[in-house]
N, C-alpha and C positions, 0 to 999 in steps of 0.2 A: 487351790490343790488338784493335785493329778491321780484321779483315782484309777486310772486304766495304764496306769505304767506297767510294764514288762520287765522282771527283775531277771537280767541274765547271769551267768556266771554259775562257778560252783564254792560250794561250803565243805569244810570236812566235818565229819561227824562230832557234834558237841557244839559246834559254831554256828548252829539253826540262829540262835537269838540276835546274832549278826544279820543274816538276810532280813528276818524280822523287821528289825532296826530301821535296815536300809529301803524296805519298802514302806514304812510308815513315814518315814522322811517325805515320800511323796506324796502319801495320802494326806497328812496332817500337817508338814510343815513348809510344804510350797517349794518342795525341789525342783527343778527342771531338769537336769542332766547331772550326773555324776557319778564315779567310781571309788571302790575302798577294797584294799588289798592290806592283808594281814600274814605275816612269816611268823612262825615259831620255831625256833631253835633254827634257823637258815633255810625253811623251807616254807612255802606258802599252805594254807588254812582257811583263807577266804579270798576270793576275786570275785567282787561283784560289779556289774553298771547297768544303768537302766536312762531313760529318758532321752533326751534329745541332745544332740550336739551343741547347737546353738541358742543360746538363751531366749533371744526375739527371732528366731528363725530368719534371721537376715544373712546367712552366711554365704559363701561364693556358691556352695550348690542349691541355694535357695528352698524353701519349704523347712519343715520339720526334720531334717536329717537324723537318723539316730545315733546316740551315743554307742561307740562300739570298745572293745576292750582295747585299741590302742589309741584311743580319744587322749588327746593332751590340753592342758590349761596351763594359763597363767597362775603362779602359784602364790603370789604376791611375797609376803616377806616369810614365806616357807623357804624361799632363796638362802635365808641368812643361813640357814642351818649347814647348806652346802658351802656356802661361801667359808663358813667357820671352818668345815672340815680340811679347805684347803691349805690355811694358816696352820690348823694343826699338824696335820700332813709335814707339811715343811720343817716345823718345831721337831715330829719324830724324828726326820732325816738330818736335823742336825743344821739345817739351815736358815731356822728364824728361831731365835731368842726372846720367849714372850716376855722377860725381865728387861729387856734392851728398851732404850726410848726408840720410839716411833722415828725420830730427827735421824737415830744413826743410820738408817736406811733411808729416809727421805729428810735431807736437810732441810729442805723448804718448810717444812712442816713445823720447825721449831719458835716461829714466830709466835709472840703476844704470849711467851711463858707456856709455848705447849713442848717445850724442851722435857717436861717432867710428865708428858702422856708415853707410858710404857706399852707395849702390843697388847699385853695382858689387860689393858683399860680399854682397847678399841674391842676387844671380843665382849668382855662385860659392860658395854657401855656406859664406861668412866669417863669417857676422853672428854667430856663438857663440850663438844660441839656438837649435837644434834641440831643446829637449824643455824644459818646464816643471815648474816647483817642486810643481806640485799638476796631476794629470792632468786634463782637460775631461771631462764626461759626454757621452755622445753630442747632447743637446739644444743643451748649449752648444755644442758644436763644428758643430753646423750652423746655429749663430746667427752671423753673421759678424762684427757689433757687439762680442758677450760673448769669441767668440774672439781678435780682434783687440787687444781690451781685454788679454786675459791675455797675451798676448806682449808688447805694450808694457808692461806692469810685471813682466817676468821679468828677472831679472839674467844676465849673460851669464856663460856656461860658461869662455870662455876670451875672452882680450883681442881683439875683433873686429878682423877684418883681417889677425890675424896667424897665423893657420890654418885647415883647412879642416875642417868633418865633416857631411855628408848632413842637409840637413833635412827629413826625410822626411815630418812632418803640419804643420809650423809655418811651410813654405813656402806653404801655402796662403793664411795669412793675412797673412804678410808682402807677398807678391804681391799678392794682392788687395785688401789696404788701401790700398797706394803707387798701385793705379790707380783704385780709388774717391776718393784725396784731390787726383789731380792732375786726373783728370776729371768727377767727380762722379758715374760710372757704375760699374754692377757690372761683373766681367770677364766675366759670362755676356751681357751686353749687347754689350762689345765684341769678343767673340770672334765674336759671332752677326752684327753688323752689318758689322765692318770684317776679319772674315777667313772664316767660313764661309758668309756670304750673297755676296758676290762670288764667291768661287772655288767654288761651289756644292758644299759638304761637308757629308756628314752626319756632323758633329761637333757637340758642345756639351759647356757646363761648366755645368750645371744644365738636366737635360733636358724639354723641354715635355712637358706629359701627352699631346699627340698623338702625341707618336712613343713613347711606352712598349711601346708593342707588337711594335716591333720589336727590343728588347732582349733577347738570351740571358740565362741564368740561369749565374753562375759555379759551379764547385765545385773540388775541392783532387784534383790526380792524385797516384797514387802514383809515389814516386821509381822514374827508369827503373834496371835494372842498367846497371854501370859499361860493357859493350861497346856498349850501345845509346847512349849518352851520346855516342859517337864522339871520345872525347878529352877531353870538357871534365869538371873537377873536381865530382863529382854531390855529395861531403861534404866541408864545411867544414872548414879548417883546424880545429888544437884553440883555438887561439886565437880565433876568430871564433865556434865554437860556444859558448863558454865566455861570450863576450860575450852572446851570445843568450839565455844560459839565466839569467845574474846578473840581478835584477830592479833591482839599484843600477848598473847599469853604465848609461852613456850611450847604449850600442845600444839596450839594453832602453828606456830611456826616451824616447829619441827614438821608437821605433815604437808605446810605449805612451803618446804623448803623448792619445790617445783611450781611456778605458778606460770599460766595454768598448766595443771596435769597434765603430760600427753594421752592419746587417746590410746587405753592399754589393748582394743584391738587391732592396732593398726599394725603392718608391718614391720615400719620403722622401731615402733615400740617394741615387738618382738625380736628383730634382731640386734637391737642397742645391749651392752654388755652392763647391766646394773645388779648385783650380786644382793643388792638390798630386796630386791623389789620385781624383777621381771624374770625370774626362770620361768621355762615351761618345762612340765613335767607330766605323766600320766601318775595314778597312783600307784599301781604296781614299781614304777621306778622309786618313790619315793619310800615306799616300805621296804622295797630291797636296798636303797640307800642305807637306811638307819639298821636292817639286818646287817649287813656287812659292819657297819660301825662296831656292832657288840660281839662279833663272831663270824663265826665262815658261813657262806653263802653256799648253799646245795653242796655241802662238803669242801667246798674250796675256797675260795680268794677271802680276803676281809681287809679292812682298812685301818683300824685304830688296833694298835697293843695296848695290853691294858692297861700301862700308866697312862697313854692318851686318852684312853676311855675315863679314866678317873680324873683326867684334868677336864675335860669335855663338863662332865656332871658333877664337878664339886663347886658348892656355893661361893659365887664370887663377888655377886650384888644381891643386897635383899632389903626390903621395907619399902617405903613412899618413894615412887618411880618420879623423877620431876617431869618427864612429860606426859605419862599416862595416865599420872595422879592416883592409882592405886597401888598396892604393896605386891613386889614384883619378885620372882626369885630366878636368879640367872647365873647360870656355870659359865663357862667359857666358851661363847658363842651360842647358847641353847638356854630356851626358859627351861625352868625346873617343874615339877608339879607343884602346884599351890592354888589358894582360891582363886588368882586372877587366870590362870592359865591351868585347868585341870587336864592331869595326864592320867595314866593307868594306876599308878601309885608313887611312893618314896623314891624309890630309883630311876622314874621314869625322866627324860629328857629329850628335847626336840623343837618346833616350832610353829606357831601358828602363822596362817596369811590371813591378812585382815578381812572379813568376810566370809571365811568358812573354811578353809584349806586347813587340813592338819597332817603332819608328820612327827614320829616320836619313837623312840625304843627305850624297852623297860628291860635292862640286863636281869634282874630279879627272876621274871617271869620266862626270858629269854623271847618276849614278842616285839613285831616293829610294824608299825601301823602306816598305812599312807590313805587319805582321804583328798579327792579334788573334787572341786564344784564350779559348776558355769554361774550359780545364782550367788550373790554376793549380798550378805546380811550387812546387819550394823556392826557388830564387834569387832574389836580389834585382837583379844586374846581368847575369846572363848565363844563358840559359835553354837545353836541347840542342836543343829544336824550331827556337825560332829563329835558334840558330849553324850548324844543319843547311841552313837555308835562306840565310844569309848566305855559307854556302861554296859553295852551289850557283850563286849571283847571283855570285860570285868567277870561281867557273866559266867561266859562260854569257857572263860579260863581257870575258875575256881575249883 
């Protein structure tokens, strides 16, 4: 626990509970370094940071360099929400038909009955290819052409469109290859030119070498004691734990698509283009991104039209997830508020990152939330620290 951490930043009047919860994450939940930003109606009302940039103090600068306002982190699966926005923006412009077969854009993908996979199935984790019969090496996974070809050649694990299962890593090559086939460009370039650039976001899928010094090192947290977890289940249900232990389960195979997994603190991993898992962002960038999905930011730019926003947050998958083994609710590219991934309320949509990160928007309240951390917990869809902050935001916004 870190009882000596100094919390930096500002909160608007009424949002003091968020500062209190953020500080308690350090003293009670083992937080090492983190940032949290909240927007309301397009303007920031919370901007806090504290702790150390590098979980283990082994960064390039050595010692315990402080977390700063511009510190960025790998946000793991929170990247999926940005990748989904790219596909939905292409649809919004009339360049991508959500009801078209993926094979209409990517003919090689039709193999083994996948001609029935629609673009919307990819977004809603219904494509049926969350795993590969032969895992990729790290080198193969970081090569988009090789990895996309492996996904195209994979037989589905269930009839596409009939059920859902979290595509933890194959989502990278499904979305990335669709974007490349439609636009001729990498997701990296589309995000930089059409999302991060116009909105002024410190957010990248494929980190430029010039920004490498801003990224902190990730590490693994010890599991918090049950009282500190504030009501969250900290130990998985027996059937979930069994699925993660069993090398033959679809759960393990989905998360072990790349074996061994690349070093997430390496420059090679940061610079690769993996739209499912290796986005790098600040808390402020994630909050501002989601604020722009639901309305104008700072009285100006926005990303989604009302109809696209409705598509993103309309339930497309619900019930037992074949990979996560718990019941999940998904829109088109986003997790929806529910027991597996609690957000602010019924209209909320967003995406967690395994181990801690969380970003979402809530159209009803006009709130957008971004939390990033260098301390990776055990949870896949809900982390005790993120949930403590969400509860505080709920209290402040009431």
